[in-house]
C-alpha positions in Angstrom: 52.5 320.2 215.6 56.1 319.8 214.6 55.3 321.3 211.1 54.3 324.5 212.5 57.3 324.7 214.9 59.5 324.1 211.8 57.6 326.7 209.9 58.1 329.2 212.7 61.8 328.3 212.4 61.9 329.2 208.7 60.0 332.5 209.6 62.6 333.2 212.3 65.4 332.9 209.8 63.8 335.9 208.1 62.7 338.2 210.9 64.1 341.3 212.3 64.2 344.7 211.4 67.6 344.6 210.0 68.2 340.9 208.9 71.9 340.4 208.5 72.7 338.8 205.2 69.6 339.7 203.5 68.6 342.9 201.6 65.3 344.4 203.0 63.4 343.9 199.8 64.6 340.3 199.5 63.8 339.7 203.2 60.2 340.9 202.8 59.7 338.8 199.6 61.0 335.7 201.3 58.8 336.3 204.3 55.8 336.5 202.1 56.7 333.2 200.6 57.1 331.6 203.8 53.7 333.0 204.9 52.2 331.1 201.9 53.8 328.0 202.8 52.8 328.1 206.4 49.1 329.0 205.5 48.9 326.0 203.2 50.3 323.7 205.8 48.3 324.8 208.6 45.2 324.3 206.3 46.3 320.6 205.8 46.9 321.4 202.0 50.4 319.7 202.1 50.7 319.1 198.5 50.2 322.8 197.8 52.6 323.8 200.7 55.1 321.6 199.0 54.7 323.4 195.6 54.9 326.8 197.5 57.9 325.6 199.1 59.5 324.9 195.7 58.6 328.5 194.8 60.4 329.7 198.0 63.3 327.7 197.1 63.6 329.2 193.7 63.2 332.7 195.1 65.9 332.0 197.5 68.3 330.9 194.9 67.5 333.9 192.7 68.1 336.4 195.6 71.4 334.6 196.4 72.6 334.9 192.9 71.6 338.5 192.7 73.5 339.2 196.0 70.4 340.0 197.9 71.1 336.9 200.3 74.4 336.1 201.6 75.5 332.5 201.4 75.6 332.0 205.0 72.0 333.1 205.3 71.0 331.0 202.3 72.4 328.0 203.9 70.5 328.6 207.0 67.2 329.2 205.3 67.8 326.2 203.1 68.2 323.9 206.1 64.9 325.1 207.4 63.2 324.6 203.9 64.6 321.0 204.1 63.0 320.4 207.5 59.8 321.8 206.4 59.9 319.6 203.3 60.5 316.5 205.3 57.6 317.4 207.5 55.3 318.0 204.7 56.4 314.7 203.0 55.7 312.8 206.3 52.3 314.3 206.5 51.5 313.4 203.0 52.7 309.8 203.6 50.6 309.5 206.8 47.5 310.5 204.8 47.9 307.6 202.3 
């Protein structure tokens, strides 16, 4: 499913022992948020996944303001978030 592939892209944006552009604590928090979104989407709970994606977006913005995430890394993660959001919205529309 494309949604899972895009979810993995979001995870890929946050993986690695030393993630350039992200402080280790922020990387772990964001990784955890991505996992919550992925679990909800995989369970078919697309509305919940969207809410969790909103939480991830807020956490990313906060981490960026605090200097824990570089602007370049924030932009890459935000693009992955947009792609996941589009997939989720498409899945929701298909269910109606």
